N, C-alpha and C positions, 0 to 999 in steps of 0.2 A: 587184466593189467597189460599183458602183451598186446592185446588188441588196441587199447587206447594209445599205447606208445607207437604202434604202427600208423594210426590215423594222424598222429601229430607230426609225422615226418613230412618233408617237403621235397618237391621235384623241381629242378631248374628247367625253365621253358625257353627255348630258342626260337627265333623267327625263322621263316623259310630261308632267309639268307644268312643263317647261323649267328645272328646277333642275340646275346642273352637278353631276355625281356624281363623276367621276374621269377619268383618262386611261387609255386602253387601247392595246395595240399594234395595228398596222395589220392583222395577220392576224385578230385577234379581231374587229375592226371589219368586215372583209369577211364573216366568218361571220355576224355579226348582221344585216348588210344583206341577204345572199343568202337567209337563212332568214326574212326578213321581221320579225325582232324589233326592227329599228331602221330609221329612215328618215333620209335626208340632211337636214341643217339648215343653212340659209343665214342668217348673222347680218347680212348686208347690208354686210359690210366688204370685199367684192371678193376674198376669199381663194379661190384655185383649189384643186381637188382634188389629191391625191397620185397620180401615175400608177403603176399596178401592171401589169406586163407579164406576159402569159401567152403560150404558143406561138401562139395564134390571135387574141388581142385585147388591147387596152389598156383597163384599167378605171380610171376616175378615182375614187379614194376620197375622200370629203369630209373636211375637217378637223374637222367637228362632226357628230355624229349624235344623234338623239333616239330613246329607246326607245319602241316602240309597245306593249309589254307592261307590265303593272304591275310596278314594282320592289319587291321585298320588302325592307322596311327592317329591318335587323338591330337588335336592341335594344342600346342603348349607354347607359352611365352614366358619370358623372365618376369617373375612377380615384381610388383612395385616395392620400393625400399620402405618397409614398415617395421615397426618394433617387433612384431610377431615373427616376421620372416628373418630379420637379422638375428634374433635370439635362436630361432630354429637352425639357421646356418652355423652359428657359433656354438651350438649344442648347449645353450643356456649356461655358459661359463665366461668369466672375464678373460679377455684375450691378452691381458698383461700379466695377471697373477694366477688365474685359474679358479678363482672363487666363484661360488654359485649363489652368493647372498647379495642382496641389495643391488641388483643389476640395472644399469642405465645404458644409453647409447652414447658413443663418443665419436667425434670426427677426428680421424687420425691427423689430417692437416686441418687445423681450425678454420671455420668459415671466415673468421676475421682476417685470416692470412691467405685467403683465396681457395680454400678447400670447398669441394662441392658435396652435395647431398646425393652421393652415388654409392653403389655396392662396393667399389674398391676404396672408399674413404670412410666408411662407417663400420665400427666394430662394437661388440658388447664389452662393457667395462663396469666393474663394481664402482660404487660411489667413491671409495677410498682412492682407487687408481685414477678415476676421472678427475677428482679434485687435485690430486698430486700433479697430474699432467697439465691441468688447467688450460691455458691458452697457448700452449707450446706444442711443438712436434715431439714425438717420442724420443727422437735422437737428442734433442736439446736437453731433455730431462734424464737421459740415460735409461730409458725404458725400451724394451723390445716386445714386439708382437709375437705371440705363440704361433699364429698362422697368418698368412697373407690374405687380406680380405679380397673376395672376388664374388661375382654374381653366381647364384645357384645354377647347377647343371641341370639339363633335361633329365627327368627321372630315369629314363631308359639308359642314358649315357652313364649316370651315376651308378645304376645297378650293374651295368657292364663292367665299369672300373672295379667295383667292389667284388664282383664275381671272379674276374680274372686275377685279382690280387689273392683271393682265397683258394683258387683252383689253378695252381701253376701246372701247365702242361709241359712235360719234359720234351725238349727239342728232339730227342731220339725217337719219340713216338710220332713225330710229324713227317719224318723221312719216309718216302715210298719205297 
């Protein structure tokens, strides 16, 4: 049971230039470390390694590793405004009331009033809120959006934001 829990743990991977890229499983981290494609990274927050037991030794796998080889950046572009992508961005919830049932797409500024079919003008809305809002702006009806609509972020940028939000490095550790 302890073995399977160890294999479920993840390691954060940083690029050669210290940009957080993603999380990988511990087995992949060991392979990168043993082949010399990555090195341990200490963020100065006192986090110990994850013990990996073999028949002859115990290997401490660090929580953070940095690639020593150049990371090939895949080309990425903002996806087209589609129902699937808008629902994914809005986490399959109405942006007016939070409901997850009977979802539709809504133009924040109606097309009839000059609104465009763009990322910053389309949100997920349940049928009830969409019908209530009708052909008006949310301010006219007294409705507020839970989040401001915007285009999706590059996956690496999104991961970096999420990583640094969850791993606050104390400023005292950054002083030399």
